[in-house]
C-alpha positions as CSV (number, residue, x, y, z in Angstrom):
1,M,-189.8,-187.1,-121.9
2,R,-193.0,-185.6,-120.4
3,L,-191.5,-185.7,-117.0
4,L,-188.3,-184.1,-118.2
5,L,-190.2,-181.3,-119.9
6,R,-192.1,-180.6,-116.6
7,L,-188.9,-180.4,-114.6
8,V,-187.4,-177.9,-117.1
9,V,-190.4,-175.6,-117.1
10,T,-190.6,-175.8,-113.2
11,G,-186.8,-174.9,-112.9
12,V,-187.1,-171.9,-115.2
13,G,-190.2,-170.6,-113.3
14,V,-188.4,-171.0,-109.9
15,A,-185.3,-169.1,-111.3
16,I,-187.4,-166.2,-112.5
17,L,-189.3,-166.0,-109.3
18,T,-186.1,-166.1,-107.2
19,G,-184.4,-163.4,-109.3
20,T,-187.4,-161.1,-109.0
21,V,-187.5,-161.5,-105.2
22,L,-183.8,-160.9,-104.8
23,H,-183.8,-157.8,-107.0
24,R,-186.8,-156.3,-105.1
25,Y,-185.5,-157.1,-101.6
26,R,-181.8,-156.8,-102.1
27,P,-179.9,-155.7,-98.9
28,P,-179.1,-152.1,-98.3
29,M,-175.3,-152.7,-98.7
30,A,-175.9,-153.9,-102.3
31,E,-177.8,-150.7,-103.0
32,K,-175.0,-148.6,-101.5
33,A,-172.3,-150.5,-103.5
34,T,-174.3,-150.1,-106.7
35,G,-174.6,-146.4,-106.0
36,M,-170.9,-146.0,-105.4
37,V,-170.1,-147.7,-108.8
38,D,-172.7,-145.5,-110.6
39,G,-171.3,-142.4,-108.9
40,S,-167.7,-143.3,-109.9
41,A,-168.8,-143.8,-113.5
42,S,-170.6,-140.5,-113.5
43,A,-167.6,-138.7,-112.0
44,A,-165.3,-140.3,-114.6
45,S,-167.7,-139.3,-117.3
46,S,-167.8,-135.8,-116.0
47,A,-164.0,-135.6,-115.9
48,G,-163.9,-136.9,-119.4
49,N,-166.0,-134.0,-120.6
50,H,-162.9,-131.8,-119.9
51,S,-160.3,-134.2,-121.2
52,P,-159.9,-132.6,-124.7
53,E,-158.7,-129.3,-123.2
54,V,-156.7,-131.1,-120.5
55,R,-154.9,-133.2,-123.2
56,L,-154.3,-130.3,-125.5
57,V,-152.9,-128.1,-122.7
58,G,-150.7,-131.0,-121.7
59,W,-149.5,-131.4,-125.2
60,I,-148.7,-127.7,-125.6
61,T,-146.9,-127.7,-122.3
62,T,-144.7,-130.7,-123.1
63,T,-143.9,-129.7,-126.6
64,L,-142.9,-126.1,-125.7
65,G,-139.2,-126.1,-125.7
66,A,-138.9,-129.8,-126.5
67,G,-136.1,-129.3,-129.0
68,A,-132.4,-128.5,-128.6
69,R,-131.2,-126.1,-126.0
70,L,-129.7,-122.9,-127.3
71,R,-126.7,-123.1,-124.9
72,G,-125.0,-120.1,-126.3
73,L,-128.0,-117.9,-125.7
74,E,-128.4,-119.3,-122.2
75,A,-124.7,-118.5,-121.5
76,R,-125.3,-115.0,-122.7
77,F,-128.4,-114.6,-120.5
78,Q,-126.3,-115.7,-117.5
79,E,-123.5,-113.3,-118.4
80,L,-125.9,-110.3,-118.7
81,A,-127.6,-111.1,-115.4
82,A,-124.2,-111.5,-113.6
83,S,-123.2,-108.0,-114.8
84,Q,-126.1,-106.6,-112.7
85,P,-125.8,-108.4,-109.3
86,D,-128.5,-106.2,-107.6
87,L,-131.1,-107.3,-110.2
88,L,-133.1,-110.5,-110.3
89,A,-133.7,-111.6,-113.9
90,G,-135.7,-114.3,-115.7
91,A,-135.9,-115.2,-119.3
92,Y,-137.4,-117.9,-121.5
93,V,-137.4,-118.2,-125.3
94,A,-138.8,-121.0,-127.4
95,V,-139.3,-121.5,-131.2
96,L,-142.7,-123.1,-131.7
97,E,-141.8,-125.0,-134.9
98,D,-138.6,-126.7,-133.9
99,G,-138.7,-126.5,-130.1
100,R,-135.3,-124.9,-129.7
101,H,-135.2,-123.0,-126.4
102,A,-133.2,-121.1,-123.8
103,G,-134.0,-120.0,-120.3
104,L,-132.7,-118.2,-117.2
105,N,-134.6,-118.9,-114.0
106,P,-137.7,-119.7,-116.1
107,D,-139.8,-121.1,-113.3
108,R,-139.0,-118.5,-110.6
109,P,-142.1,-116.5,-109.7
110,M,-141.5,-112.8,-109.9
111,A,-143.5,-109.6,-109.8
112,A,-145.7,-109.6,-112.9
113,A,-146.6,-105.9,-113.2
114,S,-148.8,-105.5,-116.2
115,A,-147.5,-108.7,-117.8
116,I,-150.3,-110.4,-115.8
117,K,-152.7,-108.9,-118.4
118,T,-151.5,-111.4,-121.0
119,P,-152.8,-114.5,-119.2
120,I,-155.9,-112.7,-118.2
121,L,-156.6,-111.9,-121.8
122,L,-156.1,-115.6,-122.6
123,L,-158.7,-116.6,-119.9
124,T,-161.1,-114.0,-121.4
125,L,-160.8,-115.4,-124.9
126,L,-161.1,-119.0,-123.7
127,A,-164.3,-118.2,-121.8
128,R,-165.6,-116.5,-125.0
129,S,-164.7,-119.5,-127.1
130,Q,-166.5,-121.8,-124.7
131,G,-169.6,-119.6,-124.7
132,D,-169.3,-118.3,-121.2
133,L,-168.8,-114.7,-122.3
134,R,-170.3,-112.6,-125.1
135,W,-168.5,-109.7,-126.8
136,D,-171.6,-107.6,-126.7
137,E,-172.2,-107.9,-123.0
138,T,-171.5,-104.9,-120.8
139,L,-169.4,-104.8,-117.6
140,Q,-170.4,-102.3,-114.9
141,L,-167.8,-100.2,-113.0
142,Q,-167.9,-100.7,-109.2
143,P,-165.9,-98.6,-106.8
144,H,-163.6,-101.4,-105.6
145,L,-162.6,-102.1,-109.2
146,V,-161.2,-98.6,-109.9
147,G,-157.4,-98.9,-110.4
148,G,-155.0,-96.0,-110.5
149,G,-152.1,-95.7,-112.8
150,S,-152.4,-96.3,-116.5
151,G,-155.7,-96.2,-118.4
152,W,-158.8,-94.0,-118.5
153,M,-161.8,-96.2,-117.4
154,G,-161.2,-95.5,-113.7
155,F,-162.0,-91.8,-114.3
156,D,-165.6,-92.6,-115.3
157,P,-168.2,-92.5,-112.5
158,P,-169.2,-95.7,-110.7
159,G,-172.0,-97.5,-112.5
160,S,-170.6,-96.7,-115.9
161,S,-170.9,-99.6,-118.3
162,F,-168.4,-100.8,-121.0
163,P,-168.6,-103.4,-123.7
164,L,-166.6,-106.5,-123.0
165,Y,-164.5,-106.2,-126.1
166,M,-163.6,-102.6,-125.4
167,V,-162.5,-103.6,-121.9
168,A,-160.3,-106.4,-123.2
169,R,-158.8,-104.2,-125.8
170,E,-158.1,-101.3,-123.5
171,M,-156.5,-103.6,-120.9
172,I,-153.7,-104.3,-123.5
173,T,-153.7,-101.2,-125.8
174,V,-153.3,-98.6,-123.0
175,S,-152.6,-101.1,-120.2
176,D,-155.8,-100.0,-118.4
177,N,-155.7,-101.2,-114.8
178,T,-159.4,-100.7,-114.2
179,A,-160.2,-102.7,-117.3
180,T,-158.1,-105.5,-115.9
181,N,-160.0,-105.5,-112.6
182,L,-163.3,-105.5,-114.5
183,L,-162.3,-108.7,-116.4
184,I,-161.0,-110.4,-113.2
185,E,-164.4,-109.7,-111.6
186,R,-166.3,-111.0,-114.6
187,L,-164.2,-114.1,-114.7
188,G,-165.4,-114.9,-111.1
189,G,-162.9,-113.0,-109.0
190,M,-159.3,-113.6,-108.0
191,E,-159.5,-117.1,-106.7
192,A,-161.5,-118.3,-109.7
193,V,-158.9,-116.8,-112.0
194,N,-156.1,-118.4,-110.0
195,R,-157.8,-121.8,-110.2
196,R,-158.1,-121.4,-114.0
197,F,-154.4,-120.5,-114.2
198,L,-153.6,-123.8,-112.4
199,A,-155.8,-125.7,-114.8
200,L,-153.8,-124.3,-117.7
201,R,-150.5,-125.3,-115.9
202,L,-149.5,-121.7,-115.3
203,H,-148.2,-122.7,-111.9
204,G,-146.3,-119.6,-111.1
205,T,-149.0,-117.1,-112.2
206,R,-151.2,-115.7,-109.5
207,V,-153.4,-112.7,-108.9
208,N,-153.2,-111.6,-105.2
209,N,-154.3,-108.0,-105.5
210,W,-156.3,-105.6,-107.7
211,L,-154.2,-103.7,-110.1
212,P,-152.1,-101.5,-110.3
213,D,-150.5,-103.7,-107.5
214,L,-147.5,-101.4,-107.0
215,D,-146.2,-103.7,-104.3
216,G,-145.6,-106.5,-106.9
217,T,-147.7,-109.2,-105.2
218,N,-149.1,-110.5,-108.4
219,T,-146.7,-113.0,-109.8
220,T,-145.8,-114.9,-113.0
221,T,-142.8,-116.7,-114.5
222,T,-141.2,-116.3,-117.9
223,R,-142.1,-119.9,-118.8
224,D,-145.7,-119.2,-117.9
225,L,-145.8,-116.1,-120.1
226,A,-144.3,-118.0,-123.0
227,L,-146.7,-120.9,-122.4
228,T,-149.6,-118.4,-122.4
229,L,-148.6,-117.1,-125.8
230,A,-148.1,-120.6,-127.2
231,M,-151.6,-121.6,-126.1
232,A,-153.1,-118.4,-127.6
233,E,-151.5,-119.5,-131.0
234,N,-153.3,-122.8,-130.9
235,S,-156.5,-122.8,-132.9
236,Q,-157.7,-126.0,-131.3
237,L,-157.6,-124.5,-127.8
238,L,-159.1,-121.2,-128.9
239,S,-161.5,-120.9,-131.7
240,R,-159.8,-119.6,-134.9
241,Q,-161.7,-116.4,-134.6
242,D,-160.7,-115.9,-130.9
243,R,-157.1,-116.7,-131.7
244,D,-157.1,-113.9,-134.3
245,R,-158.7,-111.6,-131.7
246,F,-156.0,-112.4,-129.2
247,R,-153.3,-111.6,-131.8
248,A,-155.1,-108.3,-132.8
249,I,-155.5,-107.2,-129.2
250,H,-152.1,-108.3,-128.0
251,G,-150.5,-106.7,-131.0
252,S,-152.2,-103.3,-130.2
253,S,-150.0,-102.7,-127.1
254,R,-148.2,-99.4,-127.6
255,P,-144.9,-99.6,-125.7
256,N,-142.1,-101.2,-127.8
257,S,-139.0,-99.9,-126.0
258,L,-138.1,-103.3,-124.3
259,L,-138.4,-106.5,-126.3
260,P,-139.0,-105.0,-129.7
261,L,-136.3,-102.3,-129.5
262,G,-133.8,-104.8,-128.0
263,F,-134.6,-107.3,-130.8
264,L,-134.1,-104.6,-133.4
265,Q,-130.8,-103.7,-131.9
266,G,-129.7,-107.3,-132.1
267,L,-130.5,-107.3,-135.8
268,A,-129.3,-103.9,-136.8
269,G,-126.9,-102.8,-134.1
270,Q,-127.2,-100.2,-131.4
271,G,-129.3,-97.1,-131.7
272,A,-132.9,-96.1,-131.6
273,A,-135.3,-96.1,-134.6
274,A,-138.0,-93.5,-135.2
275,N,-140.5,-96.3,-135.6
276,V,-139.4,-99.5,-134.0
277,D,-142.3,-101.6,-135.3
278,Q,-141.8,-100.5,-138.9
279,A,-138.0,-101.0,-138.7
280,L,-138.7,-104.6,-137.6
281,I,-141.2,-105.2,-140.4
282,D,-138.7,-103.9,-142.9
283,R,-136.5,-106.7,-141.7
284,G,-139.2,-109.3,-142.0
285,V,-140.0,-109.4,-138.2
286,R,-143.2,-108.7,-136.4
287,I,-143.5,-108.7,-132.6
288,L,-146.8,-108.8,-130.7
289,N,-145.9,-108.0,-127.1
290,K,-147.1,-106.6,-123.8
291,T,-144.9,-104.8,-121.3
292,G,-145.1,-104.3,-117.6
293,D,-143.6,-101.6,-115.3
294,I,-144.2,-100.7,-111.7
295,G,-140.8,-99.0,-111.1
296,T,-139.4,-101.8,-109.0
297,A,-140.0,-104.5,-111.7
298,Y,-140.2,-104.6,-115.5
299,A,-141.5,-107.2,-117.8
300,D,-142.1,-107.9,-121.5
301,A,-143.4,-110.9,-123.3
302,G,-144.3,-111.4,-127.0
303,M,-144.8,-113.5,-130.0
304,I,-142.1,-113.0,-132.6
305,E,-142.7,-113.8,-136.2
306,L,-139.4,-114.5,-138.0
307,P,-138.6,-113.8,-141.6
308,D,-138.5,-117.5,-142.6
309,G,-142.0,-118.1,-141.2
310,R,-141.0,-119.5,-137.8
311,R,-142.7,-118.2,-134.6
312,A,-140.9,-117.8,-131.3
313,V,-142.3,-116.9,-127.9
314,A,-140.0,-114.8,-125.6
315,A,-140.6,-113.5,-122.1
316,F,-138.3,-111.4,-119.8
317,L,-138.8,-110.4,-116.2
318,V,-136.4,-108.1,-114.2
319,E,-136.9,-107.2,-110.5
320,G,-134.9,-104.8,-108.4
321,T,-133.7,-105.4,-104.9
322,E,-133.4,-103.2,-101.8
323,T,-130.3,-101.5,-103.3
324,T,-131.8,-100.8,-106.7
325,P,-133.0,-97.3,-107.4
326,Y,-136.6,-96.9,-108.3
327,N,-137.2,-96.9,-112.1
328,S,-133.5,-97.8,-112.7
329,P,-132.8,-97.6,-116.4
330,R,-130.5,-100.7,-115.9
331,M,-133.7,-102.8,-115.5
332,R,-135.0,-101.8,-118.9
333,R,-131.5,-102.1,-120.4
334,L,-131.1,-105.6,-119.2
335,I,-134.3,-106.7,-121.0
336,Q,-133.2,-104.9,-124.1
337,N,-129.8,-106.7,-124.0
338,M,-131.4,-110.1,-123.5
339,A,-133.8,-109.4,-126.4
340,A,-130.8,-108.4,-128.6
341,A,-129.1,-111.7,-127.7
342,T,-132.3,-113.5,-128.6
343,A,-132.4,-111.9,-132.1
344,K,-128.8,-112.9,-132.8
345,A,-129.5,-116.5,-131.7
346,L,-132.7,-116.9,-133.7
347,R,-131.3,-115.3,-136.9
348,Q,-129.8,-118.6,-137.9
349,A,-132.6,-121.0,-139.1
350,P,-132.2,-124.7,-138.5
351,S,-131.8,-127.1,-141.4
352,S,-134.9,-128.8,-143.0
353,E,-133.6,-132.1,-141.7
354,T,-133.6,-130.8,-138.1
355,L,-137.1,-129.5,-138.5
356,A,-138.3,-132.8,-139.9
357,A,-136.7,-134.8,-137.1
358,Q,-138.2,-132.6,-134.4
359,S,-141.7,-132.2,-135.8
360,T,-144.6,-133.6,-133.8
361,N,-148.3,-133.7,-134.1
362,P,-150.9,-132.9,-131.5
363,P,-153.1,-135.7,-130.1
């Protein structure tokens, strides 16, 4: 027994000594391998830090338009586009609650005009929700950021400063091009903005030039615009406060002669109303939209609140070709007609059984 006890004690001692020596003098390849494993774990952990936003954006993307196709509306879109062969048209409509949807060339990148300001507003609100921006910070006007066309900020002298919230509001309310350039610069510049668009799965949306971009090099798609509005409605992606700010700012856009007027005509027949927004409200409808117009291309995208409580996102893009006259009224009329067709298609609410069958919950 005494001999056996000595052997056990000796064996344990030798094992501890051997392990200590091997750990202290392990080969370089072992160090390298351990470092690679630790580095991979660190990278995975870092990627995991962004996974909630990635998962949520993925869920919004896959559920947008996950319901039944509105084939009658799609056929009407195609008919309207075919009647104007010298125009390129895109359309996308989706009801957020039941997923019903319709599209016409929804993934074709087209000139964005001022519709690019809607996804830029989303990036601004996301950065504020994540603590990267403050509403009370000021942005300074630099000469290369001055944009002609709509808006008033470009008339102030270089070096002028504007509060961030004012810049975001004026970008939408009066479609201020200089305000848009100020926000692009604050968000890190064009390439940083484009990388952020890709991270949000806005694959056809890209800023290639400072505004006003009269050549139409900045692009978007109707599906991207609809997806932007759907993401802005999600209070898990934006904070609830910033979601409400998005709605307030986006709803302050003044032009209502495209999507809102066309939608009203689809509800009430042809003709113009003295106050389009009020006429829609009287029918239980509210539209928060942003237009775009560079003479060779027109755009409008908005959130539509329906009388029964459903919400729909709708986006329309129309672009002229070489034979299309500058500022052709047919471009505006095509958007109005597609919006009117949308109003007629959405007027009929789905049954409660359909809604229950198509309802899904976010992860």
